[in-house]
Every structure is written in C-alpha cells, then in structure tokens.
C-alpha positions, -999 to 999 in steps of 0.1 A, spaced: 157 -457 -371 128 -437 -387 128 -400 -379 118 -394 -342 111 -431 -337 125 -428 -301 105 -412 -274 114 -376 -266 100 -347 -245 92 -342 -209 82 -316 -183 115 -308 -166 128 -275 -181 160 -279 -161 166 -314 -176 204 -322 -180 213 -344 -209 250 -339 -203 277 -319 -222 283 -314 -259 314 -293 -264 340 -291 -292 321 -316 -313 321 -318 -351 294 -337 -370 301 -343 -407 282 -360 -436 253 -371 -414 218 -376 -427 207 -352 -401 229 -327 -382 225 -320 -345 189 -326 -336 177 -320 -300 142 -331 -290 129 -320 -256 164 -313 -242 165 -291 -211 185 -260 -202 207 -280 -178 224 -294 -208 256 -277 -220 260 -272 -258 289 -251 -268 314 -251 -297 297 -275 -321 302 -276 -359 279 -294 -384 290 -299 -419 273 -313 -450 243 -327 -432 215 -341 -454 190 -319 -435 193 -289 -411 226 -283 -393 208 -276 -360 172 -287 -353 155 -278 -320 123 -296 -313 107 -285 -281 128 -283 -249 146 -254 -233 183 -262 -241 205 -231 -246 236 -231 -269 265 -210 -279 292 -211 -306 274 -231 -333 289 -235 -368 271 -247 -399 285 -254 -434 266 -267 -465 233 -278 -448 209 -298 -468 180 -276 -456 179 -247 -432 209 -237 -412 188 -236 -381 152 -248 -376 133 -243 -344 99 -258 -338 74 -277 -316 73 -254 -285 111 -249 -281 117 -221 -256 154 -210 -252 183 -188 -262 211 -191 -288 242 -169 -292 271 -169 -316 258 -187 -347 277 -190 -380 261 -205 -411 276 -209 -446 262 -219 -480 226 -230 -480 213 -251 -509 198 -233 -539 172 -258 -550 142 -236 -541 132 -209 -517 125 -232 -488 162 -233 -479 167 -205 -455 191 -193 -427 169 -195 -396 133 -209 -396 112 -208 -365 76 -220 -362 54 -226 -332 83 -219 -308 100 -191 -289 137 -182 -293 160 -154 -284 189 -154 -309 218 -130 -308 251 -125 -326 246 -146 -358 264 -145 -391 246 -163 -419 262 -164 -454 237 -180 -477 249 -183 -513 266 -164 -541 241 -179 -566 208 -160 -571 180 -177 -552 146 -170 -535 156 -179 -500 152 -158 -468 177 -151 -441 150 -154 -415 115 -170 -416 90 -168 -387 60 -191 -392 29 -203 -375 27 -183 -342 65 -180 -338 80 -158 -311 114 -146 -322 138 -120 -307 168 -115 -330 195 -90 -322 229 -81 -337 232 -103 -367 247 -102 -402 230 -119 -432 242 -120 -468 236 -140 -499 199 -147 -494 170 -138 -517 156 -114 -491 159 -107 -454 127 -117 -437 95 -135 -444 66 -139 -419 41 -167 -426 9 -166 -405 6 -142 -376 36 -142 -353 31 -145 -316 58 -118 -311 86 -107 -333 116 -84 -329 144 -81 -354 169 -54 -345 205 -45 -352 208 -67 -383 230 -58 -413 218 -73 -445 240 -75 -477 240 -89 -512 203 -98 -511 195 -112 -545 161 -95 -547 178 -62 -536 152 -57 -508 150 -64 -471 116 -80 -476 91 -86 -504 60 -63 -504 31 -87 -503 -3 -79 -517 -38 -93 -512 -43 -89 -549 -18 -117 -556 -36 -150 -557 -8 -174 -565 4 -190 -532 38 -198 -548 45 -161 -554 69 -143 -531 43 -115 -531 14 -136 -519 -1 -123 -487 5 -153 -464 9 -134 -431 -25 -117 -426 -12 -83 -437 20 -82 -416 42 -56 -434 78 -70 -433 91 -40 -453 79 -14 -428 88 -37 -399 125 -41 -408 128 -5 -420 116 11 -387 144 34 -376 142 22 -340 152 -13 -350 184 -1 -366 184 -27 -394 205 -18 -424 211 -29 -460 249 -23 -462 282 -40 -468 294 -55 -434 330 -59 -447 330 -97 -448 355 -104 -476 355 -142 -475 323 -152 -457 314 -175 -485 348 -190 -491 343 -227 -483 379 -235 -476 393 -205 -459 364 -183 -447 365 -153 -424 334 -144 -405 346 -112 -388 340 -78 -404 371 -58 -412 359 -33 -387 337 -42 -357 301 -32 -365 284 -16 -334 253 -33 -324 225 -29 -298 221 -38 -262 211 -75 -259 180 -87 -240 186 -92 -203 196 -128 -197 217 -149 -173 229 -170 -203 237 -145 -230 270 -126 -231 257 -91 -226 291 -76 -237 285 -87 -273 271 -54 -284 284 -59 -319 268 -73 -351 276 -108 -362 291 -138 -345 327 -128 -345 350 -98 -343 385 -95 -358 411 -113 -338 389 -136 -317 392 -165 -342 367 -189 -325 348 -197 -357 380 -209 -376 399 -224 -346 420 -255 -352 392 -279 -341 370 -267 -370 370 -279 -406 360 -257 -435 361 -273 -469 341 -276 -501 346 -314 -499 
C-alpha cells in the first residue's frame, strides 16, 4: 500500500492497540511506524534492523515505549512528528547511513517527546549528521544520553516550542564540536553554518554548566561493532534526575541505555549483524 494509505489518528489519548513485546523487524521497507497510537498500548523490547527508512517513526498519538533497538536504519534512527506527545526510555541506535547530513540519530518536528537513557552510535566514517535535530516547533526533553559517531551533537531548525538537553555525553563527533556556530552572514542554506533557527545558539545552549553536557569518552569500546556490540560503558556514567513521570524508570540516573551487566540490549532474542 502507498505510505499512510490507511486511515490513522483519533482523539482517544488512552487508546489501546494491544501489546508489542519482544518483537524483531528485519529488512522491511519501513521499520516500526506508529500513527495515532494511544498510551494504552504496550511497546517494549522491540528491535528493528536494516529498514529502508527510519527504525522507529512516531506520527501523532501518545504511545509510550521502552527498550527499543535500531541497527542500520535507512534514514533516522528515530523520527517523531505530526503532534506526537509521549515518552520514550532506553533507546539504542547503531550505524546511520552516511549519504548526507539528513541521516541523524533522533529527529523531532512538530511534536512533543520526553526521551531518556538513549545510546546512539552513528558511524565511524566522517559525515555531517547530527545526533539530535529539533525542527519546526518541536518540544523535546532529553536526559541522560550518550551519542558518538555523528558530525555534531545538536541542530535546531526553526524556533523550538521548548527544548531541554541535559546529562548527555558526546564523543567522536566528526566536526569536533557539540554544535556548529551559525551566522546570519552565511547565505548558503546548504551550509552547516547557515542561520536556520532564528538565532538560537546551540553552542551556548549545550555548553551551559547547569545542563551537564560533556564532550568526553564514555568508555564504549565496541558500540559500533555490528556483530558483537556492547552498549554499556566500562564504568557507569552518573546522570541527572529524570523528569517526574508514572512511566519512566526514575531510578535510571545514569547516562546511556545500558549499564555493565544488565545485558538487555544484546539478550538472546536480539540479532546484531552486518548482514
């Protein structure tokens, strides 16, 4: 069927579409795409591999999800849009495409999301991607994450509705900076320094001491290994207190999606392979 040919949406925020747990999606044209799904739905322990598009795409709805794994997406690891309003915790992404800079870790536009405890490992090949992109009135609260192997850490496009990025450790950014310093003097829209966010200063934003973001080695020795990865730092990285929520695991005051010994991201039900 053509993309979104079926009707989707609704007005029931508590809508229950059932249970999706311990599911693996491989080699699909699209990964897991949820349109207008409500928070009564259970989505937990899902892996998407080698999708032709995003691993996870949330279009509207209020569905909440935990323990999501992504390997070799065709586009973004996670894309959130069209009025989505929900929470995500424990996300792992590995190896974004390197065709151009529009292949990022998490992209949110015109939606609201609270995201905690993510580990995104982009690529070991130099590229102009971003770990996180907030576009077109996005509202994003991101806490306790690790991001490595992207061109830079954050890009804001258009004025965000609200934005908080805190407790994130960035590493091996190909540009060597948390964010590109944009300038009104740059007139080429294709330039990474083109001012496309109405003067929002990503460099100062990420670097504010209160947000506790760092450019440092998180100790992930094999985050990018496609066949035998490890997503837990050698030593647990202390994080920040999470936003208050009945859904989020508030005890996860560490950076990243996993800690040494928990093993959920490489459990026997998962598959990690370059093929």
